[in-house]
C-alpha positions as CSV (number, residue, x, y, z in Angstrom):
1,M,-27.4,-23.6,13.1
2,A,-26.9,-21.1,10.3
3,V,-23.6,-19.4,9.6
4,V,-23.4,-15.7,8.8
5,Y,-20.3,-14.2,7.2
6,L,-19.2,-10.6,7.7
7,T,-16.9,-9.4,4.9
8,R,-14.8,-6.2,4.9
9,V,-12.4,-5.1,2.1
10,E,-9.6,-2.6,2.8
11,K,-7.7,-1.0,0.0
12,F,-4.6,1.2,0.4
13,N,-1.3,2.1,-1.3
14,A,2.0,1.5,0.5
15,A,4.0,4.2,-1.1
16,H,7.5,5.6,-0.5
17,K,9.6,8.4,-1.9
18,L,13.0,7.8,-3.3
19,W,14.9,10.9,-2.3
20,I,18.0,11.9,-0.3
21,S,17.1,15.1,1.5
22,E,20.7,16.2,2.0
23,W,21.1,16.4,-1.8
24,T,19.9,19.0,-4.3
25,E,17.1,18.2,-6.7
26,E,19.7,17.9,-9.5
27,E,21.9,15.5,-7.5
28,N,18.9,13.3,-6.8
29,F,17.8,13.1,-10.4
30,A,21.3,12.5,-11.6
31,Y,21.8,9.6,-9.1
32,L,18.4,8.1,-9.5
33,E,18.3,8.6,-13.3
34,N,15.0,7.4,-14.6
35,V,13.8,5.6,-11.4
36,P,10.4,6.9,-10.3
37,I,10.6,9.3,-7.5
38,K,7.4,8.1,-5.9
39,T,6.6,4.4,-6.0
40,G,4.1,2.2,-4.2
41,T,2.2,-1.0,-4.1
42,D,-1.6,-1.3,-4.1
43,I,-2.7,-3.7,-1.4
44,I,-6.2,-5.2,-0.9
45,I,-7.0,-7.0,2.3
46,L,-10.2,-9.1,2.5
47,Y,-11.5,-10.0,6.0
48,L,-14.0,-12.8,6.2
49,L,-15.5,-13.5,9.6
50,P,-17.9,-16.4,10.1
51,S,-20.3,-16.4,13.0
52,K,-23.0,-19.0,14.1
53,V,-26.5,-17.7,14.4
54,L,-28.4,-19.0,17.4
């Protein structure tokens, strides 16, 4: 029997914002200094599903 593979690639960015909403913009920048306000991680997921062909 032959095997067929179904492949799917998903790409996304898991991002978050470093910010304290109760503080002013000046307080946030003073506390966080040069830390990026928005940061994230690029994620790639590869699905590989084998299936037998009858």
